[in-house]
C-alpha positions in Angstrom: 98.2 108.8 104.3 98.4 106.1 106.8 97.6 106.6 110.5 97.5 110.1 111.9 97.6 112.9 109.3 100.6 115.2 108.7 99.9 118.6 110.2 98.2 120.9 107.6 100.8 123.6 108.2 103.5 121.3 106.7 101.7 120.5 103.5 102.9 122.5 100.5 101.5 121.5 97.1 103.6 118.5 96.3 103.4 114.8 95.7 105.6 114.0 92.7 107.5 110.9 92.2 109.9 110.0 94.9 111.8 106.7 95.2 113.0 105.4 98.6 114.1 102.6 100.8 114.0 102.2 104.6 116.0 100.1 107.0 116.0 99.4 110.7 119.3 97.7 111.5 121.7 96.6 114.2 125.5 96.0 113.7 129.0 96.4 115.0 130.9 99.6 115.7 134.0 100.7 113.7 136.1 103.8 113.5 135.1 106.7 111.2 136.4 106.6 107.7 138.8 109.2 106.4 136.2 110.4 103.9 134.0 111.9 106.6 132.0 114.7 105.0 131.0 118.1 106.4 128.4 118.3 109.2 127.1 121.7 108.0 123.4 121.7 107.0 122.0 123.6 104.1 118.5 125.1 104.0 116.8 122.0 102.5 118.4 119.7 105.1 117.3 121.9 107.9 113.8 121.8 106.5 113.8 118.0 106.4 114.7 118.0 110.1 112.0 120.6 111.0 109.4 118.6 109.1 110.4 115.3 110.8 110.4 116.8 114.3 107.0 118.5 113.7 105.5 115.2 112.6 107.0 113.4 115.6 105.6 116.1 117.9 102.1 115.7 116.3 102.4 112.0 117.1 103.3 112.6 120.7 107.0 111.6 120.2 110.1 113.4 121.4 111.9 115.5 118.8 115.2 114.2 117.5 118.4 115.9 118.4 120.6 116.7 115.4 123.9 114.8 115.5 127.0 116.2 113.8 128.3 112.7 113.3 125.1 111.5 111.8 125.0 114.5 109.5 128.5 113.4 108.3 127.4 109.8 107.9 124.4 110.9 105.8 126.4 113.3 103.8 129.0 110.6 103.0 126.4 108.1 101.9 124.5 110.6 99.7 127.8 111.5 98.1 128.8 107.9 97.5 125.5 107.1 95.9 125.7 110.0 93.5 129.4 109.3 92.7 128.9 105.6 92.4 125.6 105.8 90.5 123.7 103.5 92.9 120.7 103.8 95.3 120.9 101.4 98.2 121.5 101.3 101.9 124.8 99.3 101.9 127.8 101.3 100.9 129.2 100.8 97.4 131.9 98.6 99.0 129.2 96.4 100.6 129.5 97.8 104.1 126.1 97.3 105.8 124.1 100.4 106.8 124.4 99.9 110.6 128.2 99.4 110.4 128.6 102.5 108.2 126.5 104.7 110.5 128.2 103.5 113.7 131.5 104.6 112.3 130.2 108.1 112.9 128.0 107.6 116.0 127.7 104.8 118.5 124.2 103.5 119.1 122.3 100.3 119.8 119.7 100.9 117.1 120.2 102.4 113.7 117.6 103.4 111.0 118.0 105.0 107.6 115.6 106.5 105.1 116.7 107.3 101.5 114.9 109.3 98.9 115.5 110.3 95.3 113.5 113.5 94.4 113.5 114.3 90.7 115.1 117.6 89.7 111.7 118.9 88.6 110.6 119.0 92.2 113.7 120.6 93.7 111.8 123.7 95.1 109.9 121.4 97.5 112.4 118.6 97.7 112.6 118.5 101.5 108.9 118.1 101.8 108.7 115.6 98.9 111.2 113.3 100.7 109.4 113.6 104.1 105.9 113.2 102.6 107.0 110.1 100.7 108.5 108.6 103.9 105.3 109.2 105.8 103.3 107.5 103.0 105.5 104.4 103.1 104.9 102.0 106.0 108.6 101.0 106.3 109.9 104.6 106.2 107.1 105.8 108.4 108.0 103.2 111.1 111.6 104.5 111.1 110.6 108.1 111.2 108.2 107.5 114.0 110.2 105.0 116.0 110.1 106.0 119.7 113.5 104.5 120.3 115.3 106.9 118.0 116.7 110.1 119.6 119.3 111.3 117.2 119.1 112.3 113.5 121.5 113.3 110.7 120.4 114.5 107.3 122.1 115.2 104.0 121.4 115.7 100.4 123.4 115.6 97.2 122.4 116.6 93.7 123.4 114.4 90.8 122.3 111.8 88.3 121.3 108.2 89.0 120.4 105.3 86.7 120.8 106.5 83.1 121.2 110.2 83.8 118.1 110.9 85.7 118.9 114.1 87.5 117.6 114.8 91.0 118.4 115.0 94.7 119.4 112.1 96.9 118.4 112.4 100.5 119.8 110.3 103.4 118.3 110.5 106.9 120.2 108.5 109.5 118.5 107.8 112.9 120.0 106.3 116.0 119.0 105.6 119.6 120.6 107.7 122.3 123.4 105.1 122.9 
């Protein structure tokens, strides 16, 4: 663990293998695509948000407000990665992260964390993703950025890269405006 520790109350027994990428980006705004996904959060997605906000509080940062638009942006990207069998920040058509996210929510600053959690760890998948992000300097800086005020989270189950089954998480962060 780098820096301040994660609160003990949040640490279930889990490390497992988790893959991820982080990005902090700026870009132009565009209208929302017609493929906008649902903004409803399931139990795992709500847990990711609770873990992130608890960690931010422990680090003296304001909690992030859940954004319906960002939930849709995250849902769409998780879906397109599973359907398109890829794992990357740009969309499968090459649209940069910031441009894609800003189609759903206007903001000066945009950040995104991605995680792939193997199916074998699905019971604690929410914690696996957040723990991995906290143990990775790039992801940690996005999660703990004081400039971010909004958050959207989504997950999709499926196969990536040669049939490896698991859960793809996308967490989109933005500044207030």
